[in-house]
Phi, psi and omega in degrees: 000338177302326184257030184232137175252132175272124182230138173234163182268132183313312185283353182259355181248004172292128176273112180283177183298314177298320179294320179296323182293317180292319179296325178289347178264346187269184179289163182296327183299326173299319175297319175298326176291325178293316176300323175298313183296322178294323181299343176277341183297140171065018183291137171271112181301125183244003180248171187281338180243142186233128173249113183270115179259120181253145175234159179047040167223159183225133174289130182246337187199135167260139182243129183259166177265192184295334180275357181084009175268146181300137183235323185221156173234126178266141182231147177240135177288137175248168170225148183276127179231155178242144176277185188296341180266354178089010177283137188257152177207159182269139177238140182286143177256183173272008176266129186233159173212164175237142179245139168278127184224152174239356178200133186236132172249126173266119179236008177243096182226010177280130178217126185299153175242135181292148174253154184301130176065018176251120180302131189231143176255094185301330182291314185275340189060044175232160173283129173306128183201164176226103188052032175114327182279130180284139177231163185267183183302337175271007182064029178259139185293140175264101181302130176089002179241131183225157181224154174204157181077203188299328180292345185265318189240348186100172183283093180210154173079182180241192182303319178293341177288328184291337184295299176295336175293316177283336170296320179300314175298315179299324182290322177300315177311308184291326179293323178297313182302313183293335178273351185081011176274075189206164183285147179232076184287150181293327175238096188249006187278166176297328178291326177298312187297314184291323181295319175302308180302318185289329182286334182256338175210095180299330183267092179226158184255132179276169175296323180295322181296313183300318181298318180295312180297322175305307182298319180294322177297318183292319180294323179293329183287330180301332182292334182242021183054035176247159177297327178190164171239110189280148166291135188239000181228131188300317181296331179289323182294315178302313179297325182290327176267000175078025180293000000 
Protein backbone atom coordinates (compact mmCIF):
# COMPACT_ATOMS: atom_id res chain seq x y z
CA UNK A 1 0.00 0.00 0.00
CA UNK A 2 2.97 2.34 0.44
CA UNK A 3 3.39 2.28 -3.34
CA UNK A 4 -0.33 2.76 -4.14
CA UNK A 5 -2.53 5.79 -4.83
CA UNK A 6 -6.28 5.87 -4.06
CA UNK A 7 -8.21 7.69 -6.80
CA UNK A 8 -11.88 8.73 -7.14
CA UNK A 9 -13.56 10.40 -10.10
CA UNK A 10 -14.62 14.04 -9.49
CA UNK A 11 -18.13 13.64 -10.93
CA UNK A 12 -18.79 10.57 -8.76
CA UNK A 13 -18.04 12.25 -5.42
CA UNK A 14 -20.28 15.28 -5.92
CA UNK A 15 -22.81 15.27 -3.06
CA UNK A 16 -26.33 15.83 -4.39
CA UNK A 17 -29.16 17.35 -2.33
CA UNK A 18 -30.51 13.99 -1.17
CA UNK A 19 -27.11 12.78 -0.02
CA UNK A 20 -26.32 16.12 1.66
CA UNK A 21 -29.55 15.97 3.66
CA UNK A 22 -28.75 12.41 4.73
CA UNK A 23 -25.17 13.39 5.60
CA UNK A 24 -26.29 16.26 7.82
CA UNK A 25 -28.36 13.80 9.88
CA UNK A 26 -25.52 11.30 10.24
CA UNK A 27 -22.60 11.11 12.64
CA UNK A 28 -19.61 13.43 12.28
CA UNK A 29 -17.40 10.45 11.33
CA UNK A 30 -19.39 9.97 8.13
CA UNK A 31 -18.82 13.58 7.12
CA UNK A 32 -15.09 13.13 7.67
CA UNK A 33 -15.13 10.04 5.45
CA UNK A 34 -16.78 12.01 2.65
CA UNK A 35 -14.07 14.65 2.89
CA UNK A 36 -11.38 11.95 2.64
CA UNK A 37 -13.09 10.44 -0.41
CA UNK A 38 -13.34 13.87 -2.03
CA UNK A 39 -9.63 14.46 -1.42
CA UNK A 40 -8.83 11.53 -3.73
CA UNK A 41 -10.76 13.08 -6.65
CA UNK A 42 -8.76 14.30 -9.62
CA UNK A 43 -5.56 13.22 -7.94
CA UNK A 44 -2.50 12.88 -10.18
CA UNK A 45 -1.15 9.39 -9.44
CA UNK A 46 2.49 9.43 -8.44
CA UNK A 47 2.87 5.80 -7.42
CA UNK A 48 3.12 2.62 -9.46
CA UNK A 49 -0.12 1.08 -8.21
CA UNK A 50 -3.53 2.72 -8.49
CA UNK A 51 -6.72 1.90 -6.60
CA UNK A 52 -9.78 3.41 -8.31
CA UNK A 53 -12.79 3.64 -6.00
CA UNK A 54 -16.00 4.03 -8.01
CA UNK A 55 -19.38 5.35 -6.87
CA UNK A 56 -22.94 5.42 -8.32
CA UNK A 57 -22.16 2.77 -10.94
CA UNK A 58 -23.21 -0.87 -11.10
CA UNK A 59 -21.79 -3.83 -13.05
CA UNK A 60 -24.29 -5.21 -15.54
CA UNK A 61 -22.33 -7.71 -17.64
CA UNK A 62 -19.00 -9.52 -17.90
CA UNK A 63 -17.60 -9.98 -21.40
CA UNK A 64 -15.18 -12.79 -22.24
CA UNK A 65 -12.52 -13.08 -24.92
CA UNK A 66 -12.09 -15.83 -27.53
CA UNK A 67 -10.44 -18.07 -24.92
CA UNK A 68 -13.32 -17.76 -22.50
CA UNK A 69 -11.45 -15.51 -20.08
CA UNK A 70 -12.93 -12.29 -18.70
CA UNK A 71 -11.92 -9.26 -20.77
CA UNK A 72 -14.40 -6.45 -20.06
CA UNK A 73 -16.96 -5.35 -17.50
CA UNK A 74 -19.97 -3.29 -18.52
CA UNK A 75 -21.17 -0.65 -16.06
CA UNK A 76 -24.30 1.46 -15.87
CA UNK A 77 -24.28 4.88 -14.26
CA UNK A 78 -26.90 5.41 -11.55
CA UNK A 79 -28.67 8.32 -9.94
CA UNK A 80 -29.92 8.43 -6.38
CA UNK A 81 -33.68 8.70 -5.83
CA UNK A 82 -35.79 8.80 -2.67
CA UNK A 83 -39.03 6.93 -2.00
CA UNK A 84 -42.05 8.36 -0.16
CA UNK A 85 -40.34 7.57 3.17
CA UNK A 86 -37.13 9.35 2.22
CA UNK A 87 -35.10 6.16 1.81
CA UNK A 88 -32.50 6.46 -0.95
CA UNK A 89 -31.78 3.88 -3.62
CA UNK A 90 -29.85 3.77 -6.89
CA UNK A 91 -31.74 3.92 -10.18
CA UNK A 92 -30.05 3.04 -13.46
CA UNK A 93 -29.74 5.69 -16.18
CA UNK A 94 -29.14 5.19 -19.90
CA UNK A 95 -25.41 6.01 -19.55
CA UNK A 96 -23.02 3.06 -19.71
CA UNK A 97 -19.28 2.38 -19.95
CA UNK A 98 -16.87 -0.53 -20.35
CA UNK A 99 -13.78 -1.38 -18.33
CA UNK A 100 -10.95 -3.62 -19.47
CA UNK A 101 -10.53 -6.21 -16.73
CA UNK A 102 -8.48 -9.34 -16.18
CA UNK A 103 -9.83 -10.53 -12.84
CA UNK A 104 -13.19 -10.13 -11.07
CA UNK A 105 -14.09 -10.81 -7.44
CA UNK A 106 -17.76 -11.14 -6.56
CA UNK A 107 -18.49 -9.88 -3.05
CA UNK A 108 -22.23 -9.13 -3.04
CA UNK A 109 -24.00 -12.42 -2.52
CA UNK A 110 -26.31 -11.92 0.45
CA UNK A 111 -30.02 -12.46 0.05
CA UNK A 112 -32.45 -12.72 2.93
CA UNK A 113 -34.45 -15.92 3.41
CA UNK A 114 -38.09 -15.94 4.47
CA UNK A 115 -39.07 -17.28 7.90
CA UNK A 116 -42.35 -19.15 8.53
CA UNK A 117 -45.29 -16.78 9.15
CA UNK A 118 -43.10 -13.66 8.92
CA UNK A 119 -44.12 -11.15 6.19
CA UNK A 120 -41.43 -11.11 3.52
CA UNK A 121 -40.53 -9.05 0.46
CA UNK A 122 -39.46 -11.65 -2.10
CA UNK A 123 -38.19 -9.06 -4.56
CA UNK A 124 -35.89 -7.31 -2.09
CA UNK A 125 -35.09 -10.32 0.09
CA UNK A 126 -36.07 -8.43 3.25
CA UNK A 127 -38.62 -8.74 6.03
CA UNK A 128 -41.47 -6.27 5.51
CA UNK A 129 -41.04 -3.53 8.07
CA UNK A 130 -41.59 0.12 8.89
CA UNK A 131 -38.53 1.55 10.70
CA UNK A 132 -37.88 -1.91 12.11
CA UNK A 133 -41.44 -2.79 13.08
CA UNK A 134 -42.53 -5.83 11.07
CA UNK A 135 -45.69 -5.13 9.05
CA UNK A 136 -47.98 -7.29 6.89
CA UNK A 137 -48.86 -6.74 3.24
CA UNK A 138 -51.48 -4.18 4.33
CA UNK A 139 -48.80 -2.27 6.27
CA UNK A 140 -50.36 -3.25 9.59
CA UNK A 141 -47.93 -3.86 12.45
CA UNK A 142 -47.27 -7.46 13.47
CA UNK A 143 -47.02 -7.08 17.23
CA UNK A 144 -43.88 -8.50 18.80
CA UNK A 145 -41.81 -8.81 15.61
CA UNK A 146 -38.92 -6.50 14.70
CA UNK A 147 -36.09 -6.49 12.15
CA UNK A 148 -32.63 -4.93 11.99
CA UNK A 149 -29.60 -5.00 9.69
CA UNK A 150 -29.54 -6.43 6.20
CA UNK A 151 -32.73 -8.43 6.68
CA UNK A 152 -34.38 -5.07 7.40
CA UNK A 153 -32.92 -2.90 4.64
CA UNK A 154 -31.07 -5.24 2.26
CA UNK A 155 -27.32 -5.83 1.78
CA UNK A 156 -25.98 -2.30 2.04
CA UNK A 157 -23.52 -0.35 4.10
CA UNK A 158 -20.84 -1.51 6.52
CA UNK A 159 -20.72 -2.46 10.20
CA UNK A 160 -21.04 1.21 11.12
CA UNK A 161 -24.24 1.48 9.09
CA UNK A 162 -25.90 -1.06 11.37
CA UNK A 163 -25.49 1.17 14.43
CA UNK A 164 -28.11 3.85 13.60
CA UNK A 165 -30.19 1.15 11.90
CA UNK A 166 -30.36 -0.95 15.08
CA UNK A 167 -30.88 2.12 17.29
CA UNK A 168 -33.94 2.99 15.17
CA UNK A 169 -35.39 -0.52 15.68
CA UNK A 170 -34.60 -0.49 19.42
CA UNK A 171 -36.36 2.87 19.77
CA UNK A 172 -39.46 1.39 18.12
CA UNK A 173 -39.35 -1.53 20.57
CA UNK A 174 -39.11 0.82 23.57
CA UNK A 175 -41.88 3.02 22.21
CA UNK A 176 -44.15 -0.01 21.77
CA UNK A 177 -43.29 -1.38 25.22
CA UNK A 178 -44.22 1.95 26.85
CA UNK A 179 -47.54 1.89 24.99
CA UNK A 180 -48.20 -1.71 25.96
CA UNK A 181 -48.03 -2.83 22.31
CA UNK A 182 -46.18 -6.07 23.00
CA UNK A 183 -46.63 -9.79 23.34
CA UNK A 184 -47.70 -11.12 26.73
CA UNK A 185 -46.59 -14.75 26.92
CA UNK A 186 -47.71 -16.85 29.87
CA UNK A 187 -44.12 -17.90 30.61
CA UNK A 188 -41.96 -14.81 30.31
CA UNK A 189 -39.33 -15.16 33.03
CA UNK A 190 -35.59 -15.59 32.37
CA UNK A 191 -35.84 -19.10 33.80
CA UNK A 192 -38.64 -19.95 31.36
CA UNK A 193 -36.55 -18.68 28.45
CA UNK A 194 -33.56 -20.74 29.60
CA UNK A 195 -35.73 -23.85 29.92
CA UNK A 196 -37.05 -23.37 26.37
CA UNK A 197 -33.53 -23.00 24.95
CA UNK A 198 -32.33 -26.04 26.91
CA UNK A 199 -35.24 -28.15 25.62
CA UNK A 200 -34.38 -27.33 22.01
CA UNK A 201 -30.58 -27.16 22.19
CA UNK A 202 -28.90 -28.58 25.31
CA UNK A 203 -25.48 -27.33 24.14
CA UNK A 204 -25.79 -23.59 24.62
CA UNK A 205 -23.55 -20.84 26.01
CA UNK A 206 -24.55 -18.69 28.96
CA UNK A 207 -23.40 -15.12 29.56
CA UNK A 208 -20.84 -16.38 32.08
CA UNK A 209 -19.59 -18.81 29.39
CA UNK A 210 -19.18 -15.86 27.01
CA UNK A 211 -17.25 -13.92 29.67
CA UNK A 212 -14.88 -16.85 30.05
CA UNK A 213 -14.39 -17.14 26.28
CA UNK A 214 -13.84 -13.39 26.04
CA UNK A 215 -11.12 -13.49 28.70
CA UNK A 216 -9.43 -16.46 27.01
CA UNK A 217 -9.45 -14.75 23.59
CA UNK A 218 -7.88 -11.61 25.04
CA UNK A 219 -5.26 -13.68 26.89
CA UNK A 220 -4.43 -15.67 23.72
CA UNK A 221 -4.08 -12.42 21.78
CA UNK A 222 -1.38 -11.12 24.14
CA UNK A 223 0.95 -13.87 22.93
CA UNK A 224 0.83 -12.36 19.42
CA UNK A 225 0.52 -8.66 20.43
CA UNK A 226 -3.11 -8.66 19.19
CA UNK A 227 -6.31 -7.44 20.91
CA UNK A 228 -7.53 -11.06 20.88
CA UNK A 229 -7.38 -14.37 19.03
CA UNK A 230 -10.93 -15.56 18.45
CA UNK A 231 -12.21 -19.09 18.75
CA UNK A 232 -13.51 -20.16 15.32
CA UNK A 233 -14.88 -23.63 15.99
CA UNK A 234 -17.76 -24.57 18.25
CA UNK A 235 -16.06 -27.70 19.59
CA UNK A 236 -13.08 -25.57 20.68
CA UNK A 237 -15.42 -23.17 22.45
CA UNK A 238 -17.20 -26.05 24.20
CA UNK A 239 -13.89 -27.49 25.36
CA UNK A 240 -12.64 -24.09 26.56
CA UNK A 241 -15.60 -23.52 28.88
CA UNK A 242 -15.63 -27.13 30.07
CA UNK A 243 -19.04 -28.05 28.71
